[in-house]
N, CA, C and O atoms as a DFTB+ gen file, in Angstrom:
580 C
 N C O
     1  1      29.431     -28.208      18.480
     2  2      28.533     -27.112      18.769
     3  2      29.196     -25.772      18.499
     4  3      28.572     -24.858      17.959
     5  1      30.482     -25.660      18.883
     6  2      31.211     -24.416      18.640
     7  2      31.342     -24.164      17.142
     8  3      31.312     -23.017      16.698
     9  1      31.490     -25.254      16.352
    10  2      31.614     -25.112      14.913
    11  2      30.312     -24.583      14.300
    12  3      30.359     -23.762      13.384
    13  1      29.154     -25.038      14.789
    14  2      27.862     -24.577      14.280
    15  2      27.652     -23.102      14.580
    16  3      27.181     -22.352      13.725
    17  1      27.999     -22.683      15.793
    18  2      27.857     -21.272      16.167
    19  2      28.807     -20.413      15.342
    20  3      28.436     -19.324      14.905
    21  1      30.024     -20.892      15.126
    22  2      31.001     -20.163      14.321
    23  2      30.518     -20.026      12.874
    24  3      30.702     -18.969      12.270
    25  1      29.912     -21.059      12.313
    26  2      29.393     -20.992      10.940
    27  2      28.212     -20.025      10.830
    28  3      28.106     -19.298       9.842
    29  1      27.321     -20.006      11.832
    30  2      26.184     -19.080      11.818
    31  2      26.664     -17.640      11.913
    32  3      26.170     -16.777      11.187
    33  1      27.626     -17.366      12.800
    34  2      28.174     -16.008      12.938
    35  2      28.880     -15.597      11.652
    36  3      28.735     -14.457      11.210
    37  1      29.635     -16.495      11.049
    38  2      30.350     -16.183       9.819
    39  2      29.365     -15.896       8.679
    40  3      29.568     -14.963       7.903
    41  1      28.299     -16.699       8.581
    42  2      27.296     -16.484       7.534
    43  2      26.574     -15.161       7.735
    44  3      26.256     -14.469       6.768
    45  1      26.314     -14.809       8.994
    46  2      25.639     -13.551       9.295
    47  2      26.503     -12.352       8.941
    48  3      25.988     -11.335       8.478
    49  1      27.796     -12.456       9.151
    50  2      28.708     -11.352       8.860
    51  2      29.011     -11.261       7.364
    52  3      29.078     -10.163       6.811
    53  1      29.192     -12.403       6.711
    54  2      29.633     -12.410       5.321
    55  2      28.490     -12.165       4.334
    56  3      28.706     -11.539       3.296
    57  1      27.279     -12.644       4.634
    58  2      26.182     -12.543       3.666
    59  2      25.831     -11.105       3.285
    60  3      25.566     -10.871       2.106
    61  1      25.808     -10.119       4.193
    62  2      25.543      -8.748       3.739
    63  2      26.655      -8.200       2.844
    64  3      26.391      -7.379       1.965
    65  1      27.881      -8.641       3.056
    66  2      28.976      -8.175       2.217
    67  2      28.863      -8.729       0.801
    68  3      29.203      -8.050      -0.168
    69  1      28.386      -9.957       0.691
    70  2      28.215     -10.563      -0.627
    71  2      27.007      -9.958      -1.342
    72  3      27.062      -9.714      -2.548
    73  1      25.919      -9.714      -0.611
    74  2      24.688      -9.222      -1.217
    75  2      24.809      -7.779      -1.678
    76  3      24.148      -7.401      -2.645
    77  1      25.610      -6.970      -1.037
    78  2      25.743      -5.567      -1.406
    79  2      24.729      -4.712      -0.677
    80  3      23.897      -5.238       0.063
    81  1      24.782      -3.398      -0.872
    82  2      23.843      -2.506      -0.184
    83  2      22.418      -2.684      -0.698
    84  3      22.209      -3.053      -1.853
    85  1      21.438      -2.418       0.170
    86  2      20.042      -2.618      -0.187
    87  2      19.605      -1.694      -1.314
    88  3      18.734      -2.081      -2.093
    89  1      20.153      -0.520      -1.440
    90  2      19.763       0.421      -2.477
    91  2      20.090      -0.068      -3.874
    92  3      19.447       0.355      -4.835
    93  1      21.071      -0.947      -4.013
    94  2      21.440      -1.464      -5.318
    95  2      20.626      -2.686      -5.714
    96  3      20.716      -3.147      -6.852
    97  1      19.852      -3.202      -4.813
    98  2      19.092      -4.415      -5.081
    99  2      17.811      -4.073      -5.847
   100  3      17.104      -3.148      -5.448
   101  1      17.483      -4.791      -6.943
   102  2      16.237      -4.499      -7.663
   103  2      14.997      -4.873      -6.860
   104  3      13.901      -4.412      -7.181
   105  1      15.142      -5.699      -5.822
   106  2      13.992      -6.090      -5.031
   107  2      13.516      -4.976      -4.105
   108  3      12.349      -4.960      -3.715
   109  1      14.395      -4.048      -3.748
   110  2      14.031      -2.965      -2.844
   111  2      13.940      -1.622      -3.554
   112  3      13.727      -0.599      -2.903
   113  1      14.095      -1.602      -4.854
   114  2      14.046      -0.371      -5.626
   115  2      12.613      -0.103      -6.072
   116  3      11.929      -1.030      -6.507
   117  1      12.137       1.150      -5.977
   118  2      10.787       1.440      -6.448
   119  2      10.672       1.354      -7.969
   120  3       9.572       1.145      -8.481
   121  1      11.755       1.506      -8.693
   122  2      11.752       1.390     -10.144
   123  2      12.319       0.037     -10.528
   124  3      13.534      -0.137     -10.627
   125  1      11.441      -0.903     -10.739
   126  2      11.876      -2.242     -11.099
   127  2      12.319      -2.253     -12.556
   128  3      11.548      -1.884     -13.441
   129  1      13.523      -2.663     -12.805
   130  2      14.054      -2.715     -14.159
   131  2      13.804      -4.088     -14.759
   132  3      14.738      -4.814     -15.098
   133  1      12.540      -4.427     -14.885
   134  2      12.200      -5.731     -15.431
   135  2      12.096      -5.628     -16.943
   136  3      11.670      -4.612     -17.492
   137  1      12.487      -6.680     -17.582
   138  2      12.406      -6.749     -19.031
   139  2      11.291      -7.723     -19.358
   140  3      11.209      -8.799     -18.768
   141  1      10.445      -7.357     -20.281
   142  2       9.372      -8.254     -20.670
   143  2       8.064      -7.516     -20.824
   144  3       8.006      -6.287     -20.772
   145  1       7.022      -8.290     -21.015
   146  2       5.715      -7.736     -21.314
   147  2       5.048      -7.117     -20.092
   148  3       4.413      -6.069     -20.214
   149  1       5.170      -7.730     -18.921
   150  2       4.491      -7.250     -17.722
   151  2       5.456      -6.502     -16.811
   152  3       6.081      -7.098     -15.934
   153  1       5.571      -5.227     -17.020
   154  2       6.437      -4.362     -16.236
   155  2       5.565      -3.578     -15.250
   156  3       4.707      -2.813     -15.692
   157  1       5.746      -3.734     -13.942
   158  2       4.886      -3.036     -12.982
   159  2       5.017      -1.511     -13.036
   160  3       4.150      -0.804     -12.521
   161  1       6.085      -0.993     -13.650
   162  2       6.221       0.457     -13.779
   163  2       5.210       1.032     -14.771
   164  3       4.965       2.238     -14.769
   165  1       4.625       0.192     -15.610
   166  2       3.660       0.658     -16.612
   167  2       2.212       0.560     -16.137
   168  3       1.292       0.829     -16.910
   169  1       1.999       0.184     -14.891
   170  2       0.656       0.013     -14.351
   171  2       0.263       1.212     -13.492
   172  3       1.014       1.634     -12.612
   173  1      -0.927       1.753     -13.762
   174  2      -1.507       2.816     -12.930
   175  2      -2.818       2.296     -12.362
   176  3      -3.600       1.661     -13.070
   177  1      -3.055       2.565     -11.085
   178  2      -4.276       2.120     -10.415
   179  2      -4.933       3.339      -9.765
   180  3      -4.284       4.084      -9.031
   181  1      -6.215       3.534     -10.037
   182  2      -7.002       4.595      -9.418
   183  2      -8.292       3.984      -8.896
   184  3      -8.690       2.897      -9.312
   185  1      -8.939       4.693      -7.980
   186  2     -10.176       4.222      -7.373
   187  2     -11.190       5.364      -7.371
   188  3     -10.819       6.535      -7.306
   189  1     -12.461       5.014      -7.443
   190  2     -13.507       6.020      -7.313
   191  2     -14.711       5.396      -6.617
   192  3     -14.910       4.181      -6.650
   193  1     -15.505       6.252      -5.987
   194  2     -16.721       5.820      -5.302
   195  2     -17.831       6.793      -5.657
   196  3     -17.598       7.989      -5.837
   197  1     -19.043       6.261      -5.754
   198  2     -20.187       7.133      -5.965
   199  2     -21.375       6.593      -5.174
   200  3     -21.502       5.390      -4.947
   201  1     -22.226       7.503      -4.769
   202  2     -23.438       7.165      -4.029
   203  2     -24.588       7.929      -4.674
   204  3     -24.475       9.127      -4.931
   205  1     -25.684       7.243      -4.934
   206  2     -26.855       7.892      -5.505
   207  2     -28.091       7.404      -4.762
   208  3     -28.142       6.271      -4.282
   209  1     -29.069       8.268      -4.678
   210  2     -30.378       7.874      -4.159
   211  2     -31.400       8.846      -4.723
   212  3     -31.070       9.964      -5.119
   213  1     -32.618       8.405      -4.750
   214  2     -33.681       9.260      -5.254
   215  2     -35.020       8.770      -4.749
   216  3     -35.172       7.618      -4.343
   217  1     -35.994       9.677      -4.785
   218  2     -37.341       9.331      -4.329
   219  2     -38.337      10.091      -5.200
   220  3     -38.096      11.238      -5.575
   221  1     -39.445       9.448      -5.514
   222  2     -40.488      10.100      -6.304
   223  2     -41.543      10.679      -5.374
   224  3     -41.554      10.398      -4.176
   225  1     -42.424      11.486      -5.936
   226  2     -43.497      12.054      -5.118
   227  2     -44.472      10.975      -4.661
   228  3     -45.226      11.186      -3.711
   229  1     -44.463       9.813      -5.329
   230  2     -45.325       8.712      -4.924
   231  2     -44.753       7.870      -3.804
   232  3     -45.422       6.959      -3.314
   233  1     -43.519       8.158      -3.384
   234  2     -42.918       7.451      -2.271
   235  2     -41.986       6.313      -2.658
   236  3     -41.417       5.658      -1.784
   237  1     -41.822       6.070      -3.953
   238  2     -40.887       5.036      -4.397
   239  2     -39.481       5.621      -4.467
   240  3     -39.286       6.747      -4.924
   241  1     -38.504       4.838      -4.005
   242  2     -37.135       5.335      -4.004
   243  2     -36.148       4.261      -4.397
   244  3     -36.488       3.081      -4.490
   245  1     -34.920       4.686      -4.627
   246  2     -33.847       3.767      -4.974
   247  2     -32.555       4.247      -4.325
   248  3     -32.453       5.397      -3.896
   249  1     -31.593       3.375      -4.260
   250  2     -30.257       3.739      -3.799
   251  2     -29.247       2.903      -4.559
   252  3     -29.543       1.796      -5.008
   253  1     -28.056       3.446      -4.694
   254  2     -26.972       2.739      -5.375
   255  2     -25.640       3.277      -4.880
   256  3     -25.459       4.487      -4.749
   257  1     -24.714       2.375      -4.609
   258  2     -23.341       2.772      -4.301
   259  2     -22.423       1.969      -5.206
   260  3     -22.653       0.786      -5.453
   261  1     -21.386       2.622      -5.693
   262  2     -20.455       1.977      -6.629
   263  2     -19.028       2.291      -6.219
   264  3     -18.670       3.448      -5.998
   265  1     -18.223       1.252      -6.122
   266  2     -16.785       1.393      -5.942
   267  2     -16.142       0.860      -7.216
   268  3     -16.428      -0.264      -7.630
   269  1     -15.280       1.650      -7.839
   270  2     -14.642       1.237      -9.081
   271  2     -13.132       1.260      -8.922
   272  3     -12.554       2.229      -8.430
   273  1     -12.513       0.181      -9.344
   274  2     -11.062       0.070      -9.385
   275  2     -10.656       0.220     -10.851
   276  3     -10.976      -0.638     -11.674
   277  1      -9.948       1.311     -11.179
   278  2      -9.513       1.599     -12.542
   279  2      -8.061       1.140     -12.694
   280  3      -7.183       1.599     -11.963
   281  1      -7.815       0.249     -13.630
   282  2      -6.467      -0.221     -13.936
   283  2      -6.102       0.228     -15.342
   284  3      -6.888       0.049     -16.273
   285  1      -4.926       0.805     -15.506
   286  2      -4.448       1.240     -16.818
   287  2      -3.034       0.700     -17.001
   288  3      -2.124       1.048     -16.248
   289  1      -2.860      -0.150     -18.005
   290  2      -1.547      -0.734     -18.269
   291  2      -1.107      -0.335     -19.666
   292  3      -1.837      -0.536     -20.636
   293  1       0.083       0.227     -19.767
   294  2       0.634       0.659     -21.047
   295  2       1.684      -0.360     -21.498
   296  3       2.786      -0.412     -20.952
   297  1       1.323      -1.176     -22.508
   298  2       2.268      -2.159     -23.037
   299  2       3.394      -1.465     -23.791
   300  3       4.569      -1.774     -23.597
   301  1       3.020      -0.526     -24.651
   302  2       3.952       0.310     -25.411
   303  2       3.336       1.701     -25.452
   304  3       2.191       1.869     -25.034
   305  1       4.057       2.697     -25.940
   306  2       3.426       4.023     -26.068
   307  2       2.217       4.023     -27.011
   308  3       1.388       4.931     -26.949
   309  1       2.110       3.012     -27.883
   310  2       0.995       2.966     -28.830
   311  2      -0.101       1.977     -28.449
   312  3      -1.161       1.974     -29.076
   313  1       0.126       1.134     -27.437
   314  2      -0.843       0.103     -27.061
   315  2      -1.067       0.116     -25.560
   316  3      -0.121      -0.022     -24.783
   317  1      -2.339       0.285     -25.144
   318  2      -2.643       0.243     -23.711
   319  2      -3.964      -0.471     -23.463
   320  3      -4.802      -0.609     -24.354
   321  1      -4.117      -0.917     -22.225
   322  2      -5.305      -1.635     -21.780
   323  2      -5.862      -0.923     -20.555
   324  3      -5.124      -0.601     -19.624
   325  1      -7.172      -0.679     -20.563
   326  2      -7.849      -0.080     -19.410
   327  2      -8.916      -1.052     -18.937
   328  3      -9.725      -1.532     -19.731
   329  1      -8.914      -1.341     -17.636
   330  2      -9.886      -2.250     -17.036
   331  2     -10.554      -1.536     -15.869
   332  3      -9.882      -0.951     -15.019
   333  1     -11.885      -1.588     -15.835
   334  2     -12.659      -1.055     -14.713
   335  2     -13.386      -2.219     -14.054
   336  3     -14.125      -2.950     -14.713
   337  1     -13.175      -2.388     -12.759
   338  2     -13.914      -3.374     -11.982
   339  2     -14.876      -2.606     -11.083
   340  3     -14.455      -1.951     -10.129
   341  1     -16.161      -2.688     -11.388
   342  2     -17.189      -1.949     -10.670
   343  2     -17.877      -2.873      -9.671
   344  3     -18.435      -3.902     -10.052
   345  1     -17.838      -2.508      -8.405
   346  2     -18.531      -3.233      -7.349
   347  2     -19.770      -2.406      -7.001
   348  3     -19.659      -1.340      -6.397
   349  1     -20.952      -2.901      -7.384
   350  2     -22.189      -2.129      -7.290
   351  2     -23.131      -2.763      -6.275
   352  3     -23.330      -3.978      -6.275
   353  1     -23.711      -1.933      -5.408
   354  2     -24.745      -2.348      -4.472
   355  2     -25.953      -1.449      -4.725
   356  3     -25.812      -0.227      -4.770
   357  1     -27.144      -2.041      -4.893
   358  2     -28.315      -1.248      -5.234
   359  2     -29.580      -1.911      -4.701
   360  3     -29.580      -3.090      -4.346
   361  1     -30.657      -1.128      -4.652
   362  2     -31.944      -1.636      -4.208
   363  2     -32.987      -0.535      -4.226
   364  3     -32.721       0.582      -4.669
   365  1     -34.168      -0.858      -3.744
   366  2     -35.267       0.107      -3.708
   367  2     -35.821       0.200      -2.292
   368  3     -35.589      -0.670      -1.452
   369  1     -36.548       1.263      -2.057
   370  2     -37.181       1.489      -0.750
   371  2     -38.441       2.327      -0.957
   372  3     -38.631       2.918      -2.020
   373  1     -39.283       2.376       0.042
   374  2     -40.510       3.173       0.000
   375  2     -40.536       4.128       1.184
   376  3     -40.042       3.813       2.266
   377  1     -41.125       5.310       0.956
   378  2     -41.331       6.300       1.998
   379  2     -42.824       6.348       2.292
   380  3     -43.647       6.190       1.390
   381  1     -43.166       6.566       3.549
   382  2     -44.578       6.777       3.863
   383  2     -44.784       8.235       4.286
   384  3     -43.851       9.036       4.238
   385  1     -45.993       8.570       4.695
   386  2     -46.322       9.967       5.025
   387  2     -45.531      10.505       6.205
   388  3     -45.350      11.717       6.322
   389  1     -45.057       9.630       7.080
   390  2     -44.284      10.096       8.233
   391  2     -42.783      10.126       7.931
   392  3     -41.968      10.254       8.846
   393  1     -42.420      10.011       6.665
   394  2     -41.035      10.056       6.188
   395  2     -40.161       8.943       6.747
   396  3     -38.948       9.113       6.867
   397  1     -40.754       7.814       7.089
   398  2     -39.939       6.673       7.491
   399  2     -39.674       5.822       6.246
   400  3     -40.531       5.679       5.374
   401  1     -38.486       5.273       6.191
   402  2     -38.050       4.505       5.031
   403  2     -38.247       3.024       5.320
   404  3     -37.867       2.528       6.380
   405  1     -38.843       2.329       4.365
   406  2     -39.033       0.890       4.487
   407  2     -38.372       0.217       3.289
   408  3     -38.718       0.491       2.140
   409  1     -37.427      -0.657       3.571
   410  2     -36.731      -1.377       2.511
   411  2     -37.650      -2.399       1.865
   412  3     -38.546      -2.935       2.517
   413  1     -37.431      -2.667       0.599
   414  2     -38.191      -3.694      -0.120
   415  2     -37.481      -5.043      -0.090
   416  3     -37.895      -5.975      -0.779
   417  1     -36.422      -5.155       0.699
   418  2     -35.634      -6.388       0.824
   419  2     -35.145      -6.909      -0.521
   420  3     -35.088      -8.119      -0.742
   421  1     -34.793      -5.996      -1.416
   422  2     -34.261      -6.392      -2.712
   423  2     -32.823      -5.903      -2.903
   424  3     -32.366      -5.691      -4.026
   425  1     -32.127      -5.731      -1.785
   426  2     -30.738      -5.296      -1.851
   427  2     -29.921      -6.324      -2.638
   428  3     -30.020      -7.525      -2.388
   429  1     -29.123      -5.852      -3.581
   430  2     -28.323      -6.762      -4.402
   431  2     -26.953      -6.154      -4.632
   432  3     -26.795      -4.933      -4.642
   433  1     -25.979      -7.004      -4.814
   434  2     -24.620      -6.586      -5.137
   435  2     -24.163      -7.336      -6.372
   436  3     -24.536      -8.489      -6.589
   437  1     -23.358      -6.676      -7.171
   438  2     -22.835      -7.311      -8.378
   439  2     -21.489      -6.696      -8.734
   440  3     -21.168      -5.583      -8.316
   441  1     -20.723      -7.424      -9.497
   442  2     -19.440      -6.934     -10.008
   443  2     -19.579      -6.795     -11.513
   444  3     -19.976      -7.739     -12.197
   445  1     -19.256      -5.630     -12.021
   446  2     -19.384      -5.358     -13.449
   447  2     -18.004      -5.075     -14.023
   448  3     -17.464      -3.992     -13.797
   449  1     -17.420      -6.011     -14.755
   450  2     -16.121      -5.747     -15.385
   451  2     -16.308      -5.033     -16.723
   452  3     -17.251      -5.319     -17.460
   453  1     -15.416      -4.114     -17.026
   454  2     -15.402      -3.397     -18.298
   455  2     -13.951      -3.222     -18.716
   456  3     -13.067      -3.120     -17.866
   457  1     -13.700      -3.187     -20.019
   458  2     -12.323      -2.984     -20.476
   459  2     -12.293      -2.325     -21.836
   460  3     -13.286      -2.323     -22.563
   461  1     -11.142      -1.766     -22.172
   462  2     -10.883      -1.258     -23.518
   463  2      -9.411      -1.470     -23.838
   464  3      -8.532      -1.250     -23.006
   465  1      -9.173      -1.900     -25.061
   466  2      -7.826      -2.087     -25.588
   467  2      -7.646      -1.065     -26.693
   468  3      -8.384      -1.079     -27.678
   469  1      -6.666      -0.173     -26.539
   470  2      -6.465       0.947     -27.452
   471  2      -5.133       0.813     -28.175
   472  3      -4.086       0.636     -27.552
   473  1      -5.189       0.898     -29.487
   474  2      -3.975       0.865     -30.308
   475  2      -3.965       2.102     -31.192
   476  3      -4.935       2.372     -31.900
   477  1      -2.865       2.856     -31.151
   478  2      -2.705       4.075     -31.930
   479  2      -1.512       3.905     -32.876
   480  3      -0.381       4.216     -32.501
   481  1      -1.753       3.410     -34.111
   482  2      -0.633       3.203     -35.035
   483  2       0.016       4.513     -35.481
   484  3       1.199       4.533     -35.822
   485  1      -0.753       5.613     -35.480
   486  2      -0.194       6.917     -35.840
   487  2      -0.939       7.985     -35.057
   488  3      -1.872       7.681     -34.314
   489  1      -0.528       9.230     -35.223
   490  2      -1.173      10.333     -34.510
   491  2      -2.606      10.558     -34.968
   492  3      -3.423      11.069     -34.203
   493  1      -2.924      10.188     -36.199
   494  2      -4.240      10.472     -36.760
   495  2      -5.168       9.264     -36.808
   496  3      -6.266       9.370     -37.354
   497  1      -4.772       8.134     -36.264
   498  2      -5.633       6.959     -36.308
   499  2      -5.519       6.163     -35.011
   500  3      -4.491       6.176     -34.335
   501  1      -6.606       5.472     -34.690
   502  2      -6.607       4.611     -33.513
   503  2      -7.610       3.484     -33.729
   504  3      -8.594       3.636     -34.454
   505  1      -7.343       2.365     -33.094
   506  2      -8.220       1.204     -33.115
   507  2      -8.522       0.858     -31.661
   508  3      -7.607       0.700     -30.852
   509  1      -9.809       0.742     -31.330
   510  2     -10.225       0.458     -29.960
   511  2     -11.174      -0.736     -29.936
   512  3     -12.137      -0.795     -30.701
   513  1     -10.893      -1.671     -29.061
   514  2     -11.805      -2.774     -28.761
   515  2     -12.295      -2.526     -27.346
   516  3     -11.499      -2.421     -26.413
   517  1     -13.620      -2.433     -27.190
   518  2     -14.173      -2.016     -25.908
   519  2     -15.345      -2.906     -25.509
   520  3     -16.145      -3.309     -26.354
   521  1     -15.438      -3.211     -24.214
   522  2     -16.565      -3.950     -23.655
   523  2     -17.097      -3.159     -22.479
   524  3     -16.388      -2.964     -21.491
   525  1     -18.344      -2.698     -22.571
   526  2     -19.003      -1.943     -21.503
   527  2     -20.347      -2.589     -21.208
   528  3     -20.954      -3.201     -22.087
   529  1     -20.807      -2.455     -19.987
   530  2     -22.110      -2.978     -19.594
   531  2     -22.957      -1.852     -19.035
   532  3     -22.438      -0.899     -18.453
   533  1     -24.263      -1.969     -19.215
   534  2     -25.180      -1.010     -18.613
   535  2     -26.436      -1.757     -18.204
   536  3     -26.675      -2.883     -18.638
   537  1     -27.218      -1.125     -17.379
   538  2     -28.448      -1.743     -16.907
   539  2     -29.174      -0.792     -15.992
   540  3     -28.852       0.395     -15.938
   541  1     -30.150      -1.301     -15.274
   542  2     -30.922      -0.454     -14.364
   543  2     -30.037       0.128     -13.275
   544  3     -30.339       1.194     -12.738
   545  1     -28.958      -0.551     -12.942
   546  2     -28.065      -0.105     -11.885
   547  2     -26.878       0.669     -12.425
   548  3     -25.991       1.034     -11.653
   549  1     -26.830       0.930     -13.715
   550  2     -25.647       1.546     -14.324
   551  2     -26.064       2.556     -15.373
   552  3     -26.822       2.223     -16.284
   553  1     -25.580       3.787     -15.263
   554  2     -25.843       4.779     -16.303
   555  2     -25.038       4.428     -17.539
   556  3     -23.897       3.983     -17.423
   557  1     -25.598       4.615     -18.698
   558  2     -24.919       4.222     -19.927
   559  2     -24.288       5.389     -20.673
   560  3     -23.729       5.194     -21.752
   561  1     -24.363       6.590     -20.128
   562  2     -23.817       7.731     -20.853
   563  2     -22.392       8.085     -20.416
   564  3     -21.879       9.132     -20.812
   565  1     -21.746       7.245     -19.616
   566  2     -20.350       7.424     -19.178
   567  2     -20.102       8.822     -18.610
   568  3     -19.170       9.511     -19.022
   569  1     -20.936       9.227     -17.672
   570  2     -20.839      10.561     -17.085
   571  2     -19.572      10.747     -16.253
   572  3     -19.224      11.886     -15.941
   573  1     -18.873       9.681     -15.885
   574  2     -17.673       9.807     -15.053
   575  2     -16.434      10.123     -15.869
   576  3     -15.390      10.400     -15.279
   577  1     -16.492      10.097     -17.204
   578  2     -15.307      10.406     -18.021
   579  2     -15.190      11.867     -18.304
   580  3     -14.251      12.293     -18.976
């Protein structure tokens, strides 16, 4: 039993000396020096939210909320990938003369993925492969750019 306790104490004392200080460890460094195609230092993540609603003079209305997760990954200075994951909730409602809102029970949610792959072989040329979706719940004129 004394030998087991002595080995545990020795391992506890010696292991930090072998491992070195935490600041030198790549696991605790904010700048990961990874080599390869998927380097987390090349990833940028942004988020956006939007809310829309409208009503006509006839009492018909709509609502929509969108949360978008924007991912931008730069493989090289000349090649990057942008991905938008849109989480959309939408539906319609009616207003009556007393301004009370009545839902049409058509609330729906959907996920709309979009992406673009951009390659710039020179300053004066670029090649883009892009996939975008639009519909009744999505404006197609890219007003958020």
